C-alpha positions as CSV (number, residue, x, y, z in Angstrom):
1,M,12.1,-12.5,23.4
2,R,9.3,-14.9,22.8
3,A,9.6,-18.5,22.0
4,F,8.7,-20.0,18.8
5,P,5.0,-20.6,19.9
6,F,2.9,-22.9,18.0
7,A,-0.8,-22.1,17.4
8,L,-2.4,-25.4,16.6
9,L,-4.5,-25.7,13.6
10,V,-8.2,-25.2,14.0
11,L,-10.2,-26.0,10.8
12,S,-13.7,-24.8,10.5
13,A,-16.2,-25.5,7.9
14,G,-17.0,-22.5,5.7
15,V,-18.6,-21.7,2.4
16,A,-18.2,-24.4,-0.3
17,L,-15.7,-23.5,-2.9
18,A,-18.3,-23.8,-5.7
19,E,-20.0,-20.7,-4.4
20,A,-16.9,-18.6,-4.9
21,P,-14.6,-20.2,-7.4
22,A,-11.4,-18.3,-8.3
23,R,-8.7,-19.1,-10.8
24,T,-5.5,-17.4,-11.7
25,L,-3.6,-17.2,-15.0
26,P,-1.2,-20.1,-15.6
27,K,1.5,-17.5,-16.6
28,T,1.5,-16.3,-13.0
29,W,2.2,-19.7,-11.6
30,S,5.6,-20.5,-10.2
31,K,7.6,-23.6,-11.4
32,R,7.8,-24.6,-7.7
33,G,5.2,-25.8,-5.3
34,W,4.0,-29.0,-3.6
35,Q,3.3,-32.1,-5.6
36,N,1.3,-31.0,-8.7
37,L,0.3,-27.7,-7.1
38,K,2.2,-24.6,-8.1
39,W,2.6,-21.4,-6.1
40,G,0.3,-18.7,-7.5
41,M,-2.6,-21.1,-8.4
42,G,-6.1,-20.0,-7.4
43,P,-8.4,-22.0,-5.2
44,A,-10.3,-23.5,-8.1
45,D,-7.0,-24.5,-9.8
46,V,-5.9,-26.2,-6.7
47,E,-9.2,-28.0,-6.1
48,K,-9.0,-29.4,-9.7
49,R,-5.6,-30.9,-9.1
50,L,-5.7,-31.8,-5.4
51,K,-6.6,-35.4,-4.7
52,L,-9.4,-35.0,-2.1
53,G,-11.4,-37.7,-0.4
54,A,-14.4,-39.2,-2.1
55,G,-17.0,-36.5,-2.8
56,A,-15.0,-33.9,-0.8
57,K,-14.6,-30.3,-1.9
58,L,-12.4,-27.5,-0.5
59,Q,-14.2,-25.4,2.1
60,R,-13.4,-21.8,3.1
61,G,-12.2,-21.3,6.7
62,D,-12.3,-18.1,8.8
63,E,-9.4,-19.0,11.2
64,A,-6.3,-16.8,11.4
65,T,-3.7,-17.4,8.7
66,L,0.0,-17.0,8.5
67,F,0.0,-14.4,5.8
68,D,-3.4,-12.7,6.7
69,A,-4.7,-14.6,3.7
70,A,-7.7,-16.6,2.6
71,A,-7.7,-20.2,3.8
72,W,-9.3,-23.3,2.3
73,S,-9.2,-26.9,3.6
74,G,-10.3,-30.4,2.9
75,P,-9.4,-34.1,3.5
76,L,-6.9,-35.8,1.2
77,A,-7.7,-39.1,-0.5
78,E,-4.2,-40.6,0.1
79,P,-2.7,-41.1,3.6
80,L,0.7,-39.7,4.6
81,F,2.9,-42.3,6.2
82,R,-0.2,-44.4,6.8
83,Q,-2.2,-41.7,8.5
84,P,-5.2,-39.8,7.1
85,V,-4.6,-36.1,6.8
86,R,-6.3,-32.8,6.0
87,A,-4.8,-30.1,3.8
88,R,-5.0,-26.4,4.7
89,L,-4.1,-24.0,1.9
90,E,-3.5,-20.2,2.2
91,F,-4.0,-17.8,-0.8
92,V,-2.7,-14.3,-0.9
93,D,-4.5,-12.2,-3.6
94,Q,-6.0,-15.5,-4.8
95,G,-2.5,-17.1,-5.3
96,L,-1.5,-20.2,-3.4
97,R,1.4,-19.5,-1.0
98,L,1.2,-22.2,1.7
99,V,0.1,-25.8,2.1
100,E,-0.2,-27.3,5.6
101,L,-1.0,-31.0,6.3
102,A,-2.3,-32.1,9.6
103,L,-3.7,-35.3,11.1
104,A,-7.4,-35.8,10.3
105,V,-7.9,-37.8,13.5
106,P,-5.8,-37.2,16.7
107,F,-3.5,-40.0,17.8
108,P,-4.8,-41.9,20.9
109,N,-1.4,-41.5,22.7
110,D,1.7,-39.4,22.6
111,A,4.0,-42.3,21.5
112,Q,2.2,-42.8,18.2
113,C,2.1,-39.1,17.6
114,Q,5.9,-38.8,18.2
115,A,6.6,-41.8,16.0
116,W,4.7,-40.1,13.1
117,F,6.8,-36.9,13.6
118,F,10.0,-39.0,13.4
119,A,8.7,-40.7,10.3
120,L,8.1,-37.4,8.6
121,R,11.5,-36.1,9.8
122,N,13.4,-39.1,8.4
123,G,11.5,-39.0,5.1
124,L,12.3,-35.3,4.6
125,M,16.0,-35.8,5.6
126,E,16.3,-38.6,3.1
127,K,14.9,-36.3,0.4
128,H,16.4,-32.9,1.4
129,G,19.4,-33.7,3.6
130,P,20.0,-32.3,7.1
131,H,17.5,-29.9,8.5
132,D,18.4,-26.2,9.0
133,A,19.9,-26.2,12.5
134,R,19.3,-22.4,12.8
135,Q,15.6,-23.1,13.1
136,G,13.5,-25.4,15.3
137,T,14.0,-27.3,18.6
138,G,14.0,-30.9,19.7
139,C,14.4,-32.2,16.1
140,F,16.6,-35.0,17.3
141,G,17.0,-36.8,20.6
142,D,14.8,-39.0,22.7
143,E,13.9,-36.4,25.3
144,D,10.2,-35.7,25.9
145,F,10.0,-32.3,24.3
146,A,6.7,-30.6,24.6
147,I,7.4,-28.9,21.2
148,R,9.5,-30.1,18.3
149,E,10.3,-28.4,15.0
150,C,12.5,-29.2,12.0
151,A,13.0,-26.9,9.0
152,W,14.4,-27.2,5.5
153,R,14.9,-24.8,2.6
154,A,14.7,-26.8,-0.6
155,D,13.4,-26.6,-4.1
156,G,12.3,-23.0,-3.6
157,N,10.2,-24.0,-0.6
158,Q,10.3,-23.4,3.2
159,I,9.5,-26.8,4.7
160,Q,8.6,-27.3,8.4
161,I,7.3,-30.1,10.5
162,F,6.0,-29.4,14.0
163,Q,4.9,-31.4,17.0
164,G,3.0,-29.7,19.7
165,R,-0.3,-29.8,21.5
166,S,-3.8,-28.9,20.3
167,T,-6.1,-26.6,22.3
168,Q,-7.6,-29.9,23.7
169,G,-4.2,-30.9,25.0
170,T,-3.7,-33.8,22.6
171,C,-0.5,-34.4,20.7
172,S,-0.5,-32.8,17.2
173,V,1.8,-32.9,14.2
174,S,1.7,-30.9,11.0
175,L,3.8,-30.5,7.9
176,R,4.0,-27.2,6.1
177,Y,5.3,-26.1,2.7
178,A,5.5,-22.4,1.9
179,D,6.6,-20.3,-1.1
180,R,10.2,-19.3,-0.2
181,E,10.3,-16.5,-2.8
182,F,7.1,-15.0,-1.5
183,I,8.4,-15.1,2.1
184,D,11.7,-13.5,1.1
185,H,10.1,-10.7,-0.8
186,A,6.9,-10.2,1.2
187,G,8.3,-7.4,3.3
188,R,10.0,-5.7,0.4
189,E,7.0,-5.0,-1.8
190,M,6.1,-1.9,0.1
191,T,3.8,1.0,-0.8
192,V,5.4,4.2,-1.9
193,A,6.4,6.2,1.1
194,P,9.5,8.2,2.3
195,E,12.5,5.9,2.6
196,L,13.8,5.4,6.1
197,P,17.5,6.3,6.7
198,G,20.3,3.8,6.4
199,T,23.9,3.7,7.5
200,P,27.1,2.9,5.6
201,P,27.7,-0.9,5.3
202,K,31.3,-0.4,6.5
203,S,29.8,0.7,9.9
204,W,27.9,-2.6,10.3
205,S,29.0,-5.3,12.7
206,K,29.6,-8.9,11.6
207,Q,27.2,-10.0,14.3
208,G,23.5,-9.4,14.7
209,W,20.2,-11.3,14.3
210,T,19.4,-13.4,11.2
211,D,20.1,-11.1,8.2
212,L,20.3,-8.0,10.3
213,K,23.6,-6.6,11.6
214,W,24.3,-4.3,14.5
215,G,24.8,-0.8,13.2
216,M,22.3,-0.9,10.4
217,G,19.9,2.0,10.0
218,P,16.1,1.7,10.0
219,G,16.0,1.6,6.1
220,D,18.6,-1.2,6.0
221,V,16.5,-3.2,8.5
222,E,13.3,-2.6,6.7
223,K,14.7,-4.1,3.5
224,R,16.0,-7.2,5.3
225,A,13.6,-7.9,8.1
226,R,11.1,-10.0,6.0
227,L,8.0,-8.2,7.2
228,S,4.5,-9.4,6.5
229,P,3.1,-8.5,3.0
230,G,2.6,-4.8,2.6
231,Q,4.0,-3.9,6.0
232,R,6.5,-1.2,6.7
233,L,8.3,-0.4,9.9
234,E,6.3,2.0,12.1
235,K,8.0,4.5,14.4
236,Q,7.2,3.9,18.1
237,D,6.6,6.7,20.7
238,D,7.1,4.7,23.9
239,A,10.2,4.6,26.0
240,T,13.2,2.6,24.8
241,L,16.0,0.8,26.7
242,W,18.7,3.4,25.8
243,G,16.6,6.5,25.1
244,A,16.8,5.4,21.5
245,T,14.5,5.6,18.4
246,A,12.3,2.5,18.0
247,Y,10.5,1.0,15.0
248,A,8.2,-2.1,14.9
249,G,6.4,-4.4,12.5
250,K,4.9,-7.9,12.1
251,L,7.2,-10.5,10.6
252,A,6.2,-12.7,7.6
253,E,7.5,-15.9,9.2
254,P,6.3,-17.3,12.5
255,M,8.5,-18.4,15.4
256,F,7.5,-21.8,16.7
257,R,4.3,-21.3,14.8
258,E,3.3,-18.1,16.5
259,P,3.0,-14.9,14.5
260,V,5.7,-12.4,15.8
261,R,6.0,-8.7,16.2
262,A,9.5,-7.3,16.0
263,R,10.7,-4.1,17.7
264,F,14.0,-2.6,16.6
265,E,15.8,0.1,18.7
266,F,18.4,2.4,17.1
267,A,20.9,4.4,19.1
268,E,22.2,7.4,17.0
269,G,20.5,5.8,14.0
270,A,22.2,2.4,14.4
271,L,20.5,-0.9,15.3
272,R,21.4,-2.0,18.8
273,L,18.4,-4.2,20.0
274,V,15.8,-6.5,18.5
275,H,12.8,-7.4,20.8
276,L,10.4,-10.2,19.7
277,T,6.9,-10.8,21.1
278,M,3.9,-12.9,20.1
279,A,1.8,-10.7,17.7
280,D,-1.7,-12.1,18.3
281,A,-1.8,-14.3,21.5
282,A,-3.7,-12.9,24.4
283,P,-1.4,-12.4,27.4
284,G,-1.9,-14.7,30.4
285,D,-2.9,-17.9,28.5
286,A,-0.9,-21.0,28.3
287,Q,0.6,-20.0,25.0
288,S,3.0,-17.6,26.6
289,A,4.4,-20.4,28.9
290,R,4.6,-22.8,26.0
291,W,6.3,-20.3,23.7
292,F,8.9,-19.5,26.5
293,Q,9.7,-23.2,26.8
294,A,10.0,-23.6,23.1
295,L,12.4,-20.7,22.7
296,R,14.3,-21.7,25.8
297,N,14.8,-25.3,24.4
298,G,15.8,-23.9,21.0
299,L,18.3,-21.5,22.4
300,F,19.7,-24.2,24.7
301,E,20.1,-26.5,21.7
302,R,22.0,-23.9,19.8
303,H,24.0,-22.1,22.5
304,R,24.0,-24.7,25.3
305,A,23.5,-23.7,28.9
306,P,22.5,-20.1,29.7
307,D,24.8,-17.8,31.8
308,L,23.6,-18.4,35.3
309,R,25.0,-15.0,36.5
310,Y,22.2,-13.3,34.6
311,S,19.4,-16.0,34.7
312,T,16.6,-16.6,37.1
313,A,14.5,-19.8,37.3
314,C,15.3,-20.6,33.7
315,F,14.6,-24.3,34.0
316,D,12.5,-24.4,37.3
317,A,9.3,-26.3,37.0
318,G,7.4,-24.3,39.6
319,E,4.9,-21.5,39.0
320,L,7.2,-18.6,39.3
321,A,6.1,-15.0,38.4
322,V,9.4,-14.2,36.6
323,R,11.7,-16.4,34.6
324,E,14.8,-15.2,32.8
325,C,17.4,-16.9,30.6
326,T,20.5,-15.1,29.3
327,W,23.2,-16.1,26.8
328,L,26.3,-14.2,25.8
329,E,27.1,-15.5,22.4
330,D,28.4,-14.4,19.0
331,G,28.9,-10.8,20.0
332,S,25.3,-10.5,21.2
333,R,23.4,-10.6,24.5
334,I,20.3,-12.9,24.2
335,E,17.7,-12.6,26.9
336,L,14.5,-14.6,27.2
337,F,11.8,-13.5,29.7
338,L,8.5,-14.8,31.1
339,R,7.2,-12.1,33.4
340,P,3.9,-10.3,34.3
341,D,2.5,-7.5,32.2
342,P,1.0,-4.4,33.8
343,A,-2.2,-6.3,34.4
344,G,-0.3,-9.1,36.2
345,Q,-0.7,-11.6,33.3
346,P,2.4,-13.7,32.2
347,V,4.0,-12.6,28.9
348,A,7.0,-14.2,27.1
349,T,9.5,-12.0,25.2
């Protein structure tokens, strides 16, 4: 299983919005959104309502996006907790689905960066209550976490704050608002194709992973797995752990800010294993190690210490080729690996 890796925001200047304005019909807009922006608005609608810095316009970016969408960005006129920020907005089929706010200028030291994270966290807790303990890591405590994440589901939005490190190694914090309804239904709006088989609900276990239960069939999993927009589970031909049937697909939601590919194995048509890996990161870079650490810290926060009978160098600081952490909890066996791929490069799963 791979950790919740965080890919840090890289904004690049692109084509000015005026060269390719796009609006959407107000009747397609949601009642929910962020400030005076509504989910479903087009880039031109957003630019008209977003308070940008003096003379600034939204610019098109070509970086990777959460939803394989079009991204626009620009500096905001008003600071957030006394810090200047840039807004990054993602549009799917010209409709706004995500707003991400990040520092316009990196902090000179980690202490100031962490203080801003805590200010955002406290403000969101005051408005929305306790964070969703099922997600994130290092949200509380004074430990020196390399990665912190807190999450809320409120007002029809998925809200996340994240502290990590940029590609230059500096501390980075971002705040994200996403359209909760879009995320929930993204994987269910599928093209017409033969339905995958399901199993009777009475055969399902009470345990599993997120909304999935052990014993579900591929069709049941496909409906509940929250796949990326337009995605369906694809049958896999490679070997499985139990000589079972395997299906895989990219998830709509990232884990610790890394896009994730999920692989599901079914023995006699029933779900028995979920395997998560980073979808886009190249093996062997520092992302794999950071993602492993983030997942490990998140699992430790939720399930406490791993079972040492089945773990190897889970918390060692040395440069070991293989690391493994195992938990036996909630009727499931949870295993986290950092190990070489066939080319000898480290990969977290």
